[in-house]
Structure formats: structure tokens, C-alpha cells
C-alpha positions in Angstrom: 0.0 0.0 0.0 2.7 2.3 0.9 4.6 1.7 -2.5 1.4 2.3 -4.5 0.8 5.6 -2.8 4.4 6.7 -3.5 4.0 5.8 -7.2 0.8 7.8 -7.5 2.5 11.0 -6.3 5.6 10.6 -8.3 6.9 13.7 -10.3 6.3 12.0 -13.6 2.6 11.5 -12.9 2.2 15.1 -11.8 3.7 16.4 -15.1 1.4 14.2 -17.2 -1.6 15.6 -15.4 -0.6 19.2 -16.0 -0.1 18.6 -19.7 -3.5 17.0 -20.1 -5.1 20.0 -18.4 -3.3 22.6 -20.6 -4.3 20.7 -23.8 -8.0 20.7 -22.7 -7.8 24.5 -22.0 -6.5 25.3 -25.5 -9.2 23.3 -27.2 -11.8 25.3 -25.3 -10.2 28.6 -26.4 -10.3 27.6 -30.1 -13.9 26.6 -29.9 -14.8 29.9 -28.1 -13.0 31.9 -30.8 -14.8 30.1 -33.7 -18.2 30.7 -32.1 -17.4 34.4 -31.7 -16.4 34.7 -35.4 -19.6 32.9 -36.6 -21.7 35.2 -34.4 -19.9 38.3 -35.9 -20.5 37.2 -39.5 -24.2 36.5 -38.8 -24.6 39.9 -37.1 -23.1 41.7 -40.1 -25.1 39.7 -42.6 -28.3 40.5 -40.8 -27.5 44.3 -41.3 -27.0 43.9 -45.1 -30.2 42.2 -45.8 -32.3 44.2 -43.4 -35.0 46.4 -45.1 -34.5 50.1 -45.2 -36.0 52.0 -42.3 -39.6 53.3 -42.8 -38.3 56.9 -42.7 -35.9 56.3 -45.6 -38.6 54.6 -47.6 -40.8 57.5 -47.1 -38.2 60.0 -48.2 -37.5 58.1 -51.5 -41.2 57.8 -52.2 -41.7 61.5 -51.6 -38.8 62.3 -53.9 -40.2 60.2 -56.7 -43.6 61.7 -56.3 -42.1 65.1 -56.5 -40.3 64.3 -59.8 -43.7 63.7 -61.5 -44.9 67.2 -60.7 -44.5 69.9 -63.4 -41.2 71.9 -63.3 -41.3 75.6 -63.9 -39.2 76.9 -66.8 -38.7 80.2 -68.5 -39.4 80.5 -72.2 -39.4 83.0 -75.1 -41.8 83.2 -78.0 -39.6 83.6 -81.2 -40.3 84.2 -84.8 -38.0 83.4 -87.7 -36.5 86.3 -89.8 -34.5 86.5 -93.0 -30.8 86.3 -92.0 -27.9 86.7 -94.5 -26.2 83.3 -94.9 -22.5 83.4 -94.8 -20.5 80.7 -96.6 -17.1 80.1 -95.1 -14.5 78.4 -97.3 -10.7 78.1 -97.2 -8.6 78.9 -100.2 -5.2 80.4 -101.1 -3.9 83.6 -102.4 -2.6 83.6 -106.0 -0.9 86.2 -108.1 -3.1 87.2 -111.1 -0.2 88.0 -113.4 3.3 86.5 -113.5 5.9 86.4 -116.2 8.5 83.8 -116.8 11.3 85.7 -118.7 13.5 83.7 -121.1 16.6 84.9 -123.0 15.8 85.6 -126.6 19.4 85.5 -127.7 22.5 83.7 -126.5 25.3 85.5 -124.7 27.4 86.1 -121.6 25.9 88.1 -118.7 27.9 91.3 -118.2 25.5 93.1 -115.8 22.6 92.5 -113.4 21.1 95.9 -112.4 18.1 94.4 -110.7 18.1 92.5 -107.4 16.1 89.4 -106.6 13.3 90.2 -104.2 12.8 93.9 -105.3 10.0 95.6 -107.0 10.5 96.7 -110.6 8.5 98.6 -113.1 7.7 97.5 -116.6 10.7 98.0 -118.9 13.3 98.0 -116.2 16.5 96.2 -117.1 17.1 92.9 -115.3 20.1 91.5 -117.1 22.6 92.8 -119.7 24.3 90.5 -122.2 27.6 91.1 -124.0 27.3 92.8 -127.5 30.1 90.6 -129.0 30.1 91.3 -132.8 26.6 92.8 -132.9 27.8 96.4 -133.0 30.0 95.8 -136.1 27.1 93.9 -137.7 24.9 96.8 -136.9 27.2 99.3 -138.6 27.6 97.1 -141.6 23.8 96.8 -142.0 23.4 100.5 -141.7 26.0 101.0 -144.6 24.2 98.4 -146.7 20.9 100.3 -146.3 22.6 103.5 -147.3 24.1 102.0 -150.5 20.8 100.4 -151.4 19.0 103.7 -151.0 21.4 105.4 -153.4 21.1 102.6 -156.0 17.3 102.7 -155.8 17.1 106.5 -156.2 19.5 106.3 -159.2 17.5 103.6 -160.8 14.3 105.5 -160.2 15.8 108.6 -162.1 17.0 106.5 -165.0 13.7 104.7 -165.3 11.9 108.1 -165.3 14.2 109.2 -168.2 13.6 105.8 -169.8 17.3 104.9 -169.6 16.6 101.9 -167.4 14.0 99.2 -167.5 11.2 98.7 -164.9 12.9 95.4 -164.0 16.1 97.1 -162.9 14.1 99.5 -160.8 12.3 96.6 -159.1 15.6 94.9 -158.4 17.0 98.0 -156.8 13.9 98.3 -154.7 14.2 94.7 -153.5 17.8 95.2 -152.6 16.9 98.2 -150.5 14.1 96.3 -148.7 16.5 93.4 -147.9 19.1 95.7 -146.5 16.5 97.5 -144.3 15.2 94.1 -143.1 18.7 93.0 -142.1 19.2 96.3 -140.3 16.0 95.9 -138.4 17.0 92.3 -137.4 20.4 93.4 -136.0 18.8 96.3 -134.2 16.4 93.9 -132.6 19.2 91.6 -131.6 21.1 94.5 -130.1 18.1 95.5 -128.1 17.7 92.0 -126.8 21.1 92.2 -125.1 19.2 94.0 -122.3 16.6 91.7 -120.7 13.7 93.8 -119.4 10.8 93.2 -117.1 7.6 92.8 -119.1 5.3 93.8 -116.3 5.3 95.8 -113.0 5.9 93.4 -110.1 8.1 91.6 -107.7 11.3 89.8 -108.9 10.7 86.3 -107.6 13.5 84.6 -109.5 16.7 86.0 -111.1 18.9 83.0 -112.0 22.1 84.0 -113.9 24.7 86.4 -112.6 27.7 88.3 -114.2 29.9 85.9 -116.1 27.2 83.3 -116.7 26.4 82.3 -120.2 22.8 81.9 -121.2 21.4 80.2 -124.2 18.5 81.4 -126.3 15.2 80.2 -124.7 16.7 79.7 -121.3 14.6 80.8 -118.3 16.5 83.7 -116.6 13.9 85.4 -114.3 10.3 85.5 -113.0 8.4 88.6 -112.1 5.1 88.4 -110.2 2.5 91.1 -110.2 0.9 91.2 -106.7 -1.7 93.9 -107.3 -4.4 93.0 -107.4 -4.3 89.7 -105.6 -6.8 87.0 -106.0 -7.9 84.2 -103.6 -8.9 81.0 -105.2 -11.5 78.9 -103.3 -13.7 75.9 -104.3 -17.3 75.6 -103.3 -19.7 72.7 -103.4 -22.3 72.2 -106.1 -25.0 72.9 -103.5 -23.6 76.4 -102.7 -22.4 77.6 -106.1 -25.9 78.6 -107.3 -26.2 81.1 -104.4 -23.1 83.1 -105.4 -23.1 86.1 -107.7 -20.4 88.1 -109.6 -19.4 91.3 -107.9 -20.6 90.0 -104.5 -18.6 91.4 -101.6 -16.4 89.0 -99.6 -14.3 89.1 -96.4 -10.8 87.5 -96.5 -9.1 86.5 -93.3 -5.4 85.9 -93.5 -3.3 83.6 -91.2 -2.1 86.6 -89.2 -5.6 87.6 -88.4 -5.8 90.5 -90.8 -9.1 91.0 -92.5 -9.5 92.6 -96.0 -12.4 93.1 -98.4 -12.7 91.5 -101.8 -15.1 91.0 -104.7 -16.2 87.9 -106.5 -14.6 88.2 -109.9 -15.0 84.7 -111.4 -17.3 81.7 -110.8 -16.5 78.5 -112.8 -19.4 76.8 -114.5 -17.5 73.5 -114.9 -17.1 71.2 -111.8 -13.8 69.6 -110.9 -13.8 66.0 -112.2 -12.6 64.6 -108.9 -14.0 66.8 -106.1 -17.2 68.0 -107.9 -16.5 71.5 -106.6 -16.5 74.8 -108.5 -13.7 77.3 -108.6 -14.4 80.9 -107.4 -11.9 83.8 -107.6 -12.1 86.7 -105.2 -10.0 89.8 -106.1 -8.6 92.2 -103.6 -6.4 95.3 -103.8 -2.8 94.8 -102.7 -1.0 98.1 -103.6 1.8 97.8 -101.1 2.4 94.1 -102.0 2.0 93.0 -98.3 -0.1 90.0 -99.3 2.2 87.3 -100.8 1.0 84.6 -103.2 0.4 81.2 -101.8 -1.1 82.1 -98.3 -3.9 80.1 -96.8 -7.0 82.3 -96.5 -10.4 82.0 -94.9 -13.1 83.6 -97.1 -16.6 84.6 -96.0 -19.0 84.8 -98.9 -22.5 86.1 -99.0 -24.7 83.1 -99.9 -28.1 84.8 -99.9 -30.7 84.9 -97.1 -32.5 82.2 -95.3 -35.0 82.0 -92.5 -33.4 81.6 -89.1 -33.9 82.2 -85.4 -31.7 84.3 -83.1 -31.6 82.4 -79.8 -29.5 82.8 -76.6 -26.4 80.7 -76.9 -27.0 79.2 -73.5 -30.2 77.6 -74.7 -28.3 75.2 -77.0 -28.1 71.7 -75.6 -27.4 68.1 -76.6 -29.8 65.1 -76.5 -28.9 61.6 -75.5 -27.7 60.9 -79.1 -25.3 63.9 -79.0 -27.4 66.0 -81.4 -27.2 69.7 -81.1 -30.6 71.3 -80.5 -32.9 73.2 -78.3 -35.9 72.3 -76.0 -39.2 73.9 -76.8 -42.7 73.9 -75.3 -45.5 72.5 -77.5 -49.2 72.2 -76.8 -48.8 74.7 -74.0 -46.9 72.6 -71.5 -45.1 69.7 -73.1 -41.3 69.6 -73.7 -40.0 68.7 -77.1 -36.3 68.5 -78.2 -35.7 69.9 -81.7 -32.4 69.5 -83.6 -31.0 72.7 -85.1 -28.1 73.8 -87.3 -25.9 76.6 -86.2 -25.3 78.9 -89.2 -23.8 82.0 -87.6 -23.0 83.5 -84.2 -23.0 87.1 -82.9 -22.7 89.0 -79.6 -26.5 88.9 -79.4 -26.7 85.1 -79.7 -26.6 82.2 -82.1 -28.4 82.0 -85.4 -30.0 78.6 -86.0 -32.2 76.9 -88.6 -34.4 73.8 -88.2 -37.2 75.4 -86.1 -40.7 76.2 -87.2 -41.5 79.9 -87.9 -43.2 80.3 -84.5 -41.6 78.6 -81.6 -41.7 78.7 -77.8 -38.1 78.2 -76.7 -37.0 77.1 -73.2 -34.3 79.5 -72.1 -34.0 78.6 -68.4 -34.3 75.1 -67.1 -33.8 73.3 -70.4 -31.1 71.0 -68.9 -33.4 69.7 -66.2 -36.4 68.5 -68.3 -36.9 65.7 -70.8 -38.9 65.1 -74.0 -42.6 64.7 -73.2 -42.3 66.1 -69.7 -44.9 68.6 -68.6 -43.8 72.0 -67.4 -45.1 75.3 -66.2 -43.8 77.8 -68.7 -43.2 81.4 -67.8 -42.9 83.7 -70.8 -39.9 86.1 -70.5 -40.5 89.6 -71.7 -37.6 91.4 -70.2 -39.5 92.9 -67.1 -41.4 89.9 -65.9 -43.4 87.1 -67.3 -46.8 85.5 -67.8 -47.4 81.9 -67.1 -48.8 79.4 -69.7 -49.8 75.8 -69.4 -50.5 74.2 -66.0 -51.1 76.4 -63.0 -48.5 76.7 -60.3 -48.6 73.8 -57.9 -49.6 74.4 -54.3 -46.1 73.8 -53.0 -44.8 76.9 -54.8 -41.9 75.3 -56.7 -39.2 77.6 -57.9 -38.4 78.0 -61.6 -35.1 76.3 -60.8 -35.0 72.5 -61.1 -35.6 70.4 -57.9 -32.4 69.8 -55.9 -30.7 66.5 -55.6 -32.3 65.6 -52.3 -35.8 66.3 -53.5 -37.0 66.9 -50.0 -37.1 70.7 -50.2 -34.4 71.2 -47.7 
């Protein structure tokens, strides 16, 4: 008995007992933590699927009910008027006259009085070629003409005295004519040693210089007449019929400068590829400040068309991205109408696409939709008169309802 009691209280048995108790405690802790986690998940889930409070449901219902009530908007009654239609096209400036100058004889350049890039008058010397043997040929031709004249006069006296036949007189006359033709030819050749400007203008190109040799027919210079200047544009077949000769036009240059012009030419044959018609607009350019080849924006008068002048702020877009306005029809119903912008001004935008008489929404158009009923107040500058439905009892403002919809 004594030995058994000693074994039961041995150190090894006590250690095993403590380990069993610790293991049992850890298992209980794990179970308790798992239960707490499950309870937390169930509590959170119950909040997600819980119905909205009665107060919130009531607020949403009130807001929806309020959206069905007519909205007050401000409108204007407009009537179409004849408005000048402006056709805007892009073209380029182009010199009306230019001259490509070619050498009419061969020779070496011995002088160049003109300077590339300068203005010259008609007849000014651009280049001078060497005379070479032309002066001696000129003197010889002059002597031949003198001798031929003497022979002809002598033959004429003898024939008058009947000492010489008519045939001899004719031969003398032919010799004189031939000598005079040769003289005229050499004089012309001598004059061509000085190459002159055929028109007033700007020296765009001057190729040879002193010492260069030019051949007959070789291009040596180009002179451009910049006054008047023309602008060449191309208009569509739809627009060409509305243009008239002598119509005034406005030309806007790349630097912002605006100048006036006149329609000088309208083609009656369409371009084979683009099916457009060429139109030339002429403008004065006395100081040659407008160069040839500039891009220019041209405003042409294309007749009148019926249009409405509306506040620019009344333009809006529908769900399809179309530009238009919202109008009131049948007294209180909103209707979107697409429009085309044809002109703008400080007073507003000129548009087409509306009927002659229209009731345009000018305030509140962004907060109403097609088919929605509204209370329209006609704007007359000092006040307004209502049309359509009467004002609701809650006294809604012309401005659209706020986002909350609860009037706060």
C-alpha cells in the first residue's frame, strides 16, 4: 500500500496531469473563438439584408412623387427672320499675273542691275548680255541700207528718163528692202542684249549672274504682279448657285488681318474629282504686303435664309449627341428639336431647323426631358406671364428640384 501511494504521487505522474489540463484548455479557447467569429458574421449579414427604415422609404417615395410634378421653366416666343447666310470656305492667295522671262538671244551676262526680291516697273533692265560682234554687224547693216537707197534712187531717175527698164528698178527696190530688213533684225538683236521686265511686279527669281552664259530660250527670271491679288476657293455644287459676280467677300489671312474683296470669277464646270467649282475673289494689294500662296479663310454672301436668333445658353445636346434646343408645344409639353448653327454674334446664335413660330425654353432646359410637362413662364424682359399648367400648391421655384428632392 505504501509503495502504490508513492507511485501515484511521483513527479512523472504530476507532469502528465498538468499537460492534459493545458491541452484541454487550449481546445476550449479555439472553440470559443470560432463561435465568436460565426456570431460576428451573422450579425453583419443581418444588417446587409435588413430592409430600409420606414423613414428612408418614405423619403424616397416622396422624392419620386415630386419628380412627377411639373417643373417651372422660362421660355421665349420667337419668330424666324431673314438672315444673311455666310458661306465660309478656305482657299489660297494667288498672283493674277506672273511672267517667266527667257533669254531671246545667247550671250554672256555682263551686268545685273536688278536685285532678286525687289519691286520693278515694266521695262526695267534685269540682265545685260555682251554685245560681242553685234555692233559691227549693226554698222555694216546701216551701210548696206545707205548704199541700197542710193542705188534705188538712181534707178528711179534713170527709169523716169527711160534709160533703165522697170525690171532694174524693181531689183533696186528689192535690194533696199532686204538691207532694211537686215538692219531691223540686227537692231532687234542688239536691243535683246538687255533683258527687261515685261510687267510691273516683284522679282521672284533671277537666276544668272555676271559671267554666266545663257542660251536662247533659257529661263532667266520670274516677275510676279501682286496687285491686285486673288484668292482661289472651291465651293460645293450645293452652294455655287447662291453666289453672284461682284458680291462682296471678307478675306481673313493667317495673321488675323481681314480685308475686303469682290467675287470676280465663278466657274461653270465642276472639278472632275472633287465635284466643286472654282471661285476667284480679287482684292487690292497696292503695297504688296499679301504674298502669293497664303492660306486664307473667305466669308462669302450666300443669300438669305429664315433663321432664329436664340440665346447661346439655350443650345443643348440630346442623348444621341445631337445639337438642338428644347421647346414647349401644346402649352406645357417639352420637345427637343435638332438645329443647325449657321452664324453667331454677340447677341446670340443664329440657327435653322425650327418652325416659324416657336416657344423656346431659355432657363431650365437642362433639367427637363422630352414629353415632360412643365409650367412655362414667358420672358418679356421685365417679368413674365405663365402658360400651361397652373402653379402647384407647394410653390416650386423656376429652378429645377435639388438632388435631395425633400425641399431642404
